[in-house]
C-alpha positions in Angstrom: 44.5 -26.7 40.7 47.3 -25.2 38.7 46.6 -24.9 34.9 48.9 -23.3 32.4 47.9 -20.2 30.5 47.6 -22.2 27.3 45.3 -24.8 29.0 43.0 -22.1 30.4 42.9 -20.4 27.0 42.1 -23.8 25.3 39.3 -24.4 27.9 37.9 -20.9 27.4 37.7 -21.6 23.6 35.9 -24.8 24.2 33.4 -23.1 26.4 32.9 -20.3 24.0 32.5 -22.6 21.0 30.2 -24.9 22.9 27.9 -22.1 24.0 27.7 -20.8 20.4 27.2 -24.3 18.8 24.5 -25.2 21.3 22.8 -21.9 20.2 22.8 -20.6 23.8 24.4 -17.3 22.9 25.2 -15.0 20.0 28.4 -13.1 20.6 28.7 -9.4 19.5 32.4 -9.6 20.0 34.1 -13.0 20.1 37.3 -11.6 21.6 35.5 -9.9 24.4 33.5 -13.1 25.1 36.7 -15.1 25.3 38.3 -12.6 27.7 35.3 -12.7 29.9 35.1 -16.5 30.0 38.8 -16.7 30.7 38.5 -14.2 33.5 35.6 -16.1 35.1 37.6 -19.3 34.9 40.7 -17.7 36.5 38.6 -16.2 39.3 37.0 -19.6 40.0 40.5 -21.3 40.0 41.8 -18.6 42.4 38.9 -19.1 44.7 39.2 -22.9 44.5 42.9 -22.6 45.4 42.1 -20.3 48.4 39.5 -22.7 49.7 41.8 -25.7 49.2 44.6 -23.9 51.2 42.1 -22.9 53.9 40.8 -26.4 54.3 44.2 -28.0 54.4 45.3 -25.5 57.1 42.2 -26.3 59.1 42.8 -30.0 59.0 46.5 -29.5 59.7 45.7 -27.5 62.8 43.6 -30.3 64.4 45.2 -31.6 67.6 44.7 -35.2 66.7 47.0 -35.1 63.7 45.0 -36.5 60.7 47.2 -38.0 58.1 46.8 -36.7 54.5 45.2 -39.2 52.1 43.7 -41.2 54.9 40.0 -41.9 54.8 39.4 -39.6 57.8 41.4 -36.8 56.0 39.3 -37.2 52.9 36.0 -37.1 54.8 37.2 -34.0 56.7 38.5 -32.3 53.6 35.1 -32.8 51.8 33.1 -31.6 54.8 35.3 -28.5 55.4 35.5 -27.7 51.6 31.7 -27.8 51.2 31.3 -25.7 54.4 33.8 -23.1 53.2 32.1 -22.9 49.7 28.8 -22.3 51.4 30.3 -19.7 53.7 31.7 -17.9 50.7 28.4 -18.2 48.9 29.9 -19.9 45.8 
């Protein structure tokens, strides 16, 4: 999933504000909290992209040639995606 810098910053602000408004955290430094939230989000999106690419290559390498967007492809994608997330302990 490719998100723009502006979109990620906006989402980080929403998370930061939501945590504060729900009285789940009190920030000592709002800017540092925003940077940390943004970093966590970026790390997650990078991991998600890596898992997505791995799963697509795995399906592509199958000898029987599964067509993307077919029901079989969707089932395999979901199965392999969950397996890879578990393997990476995420």
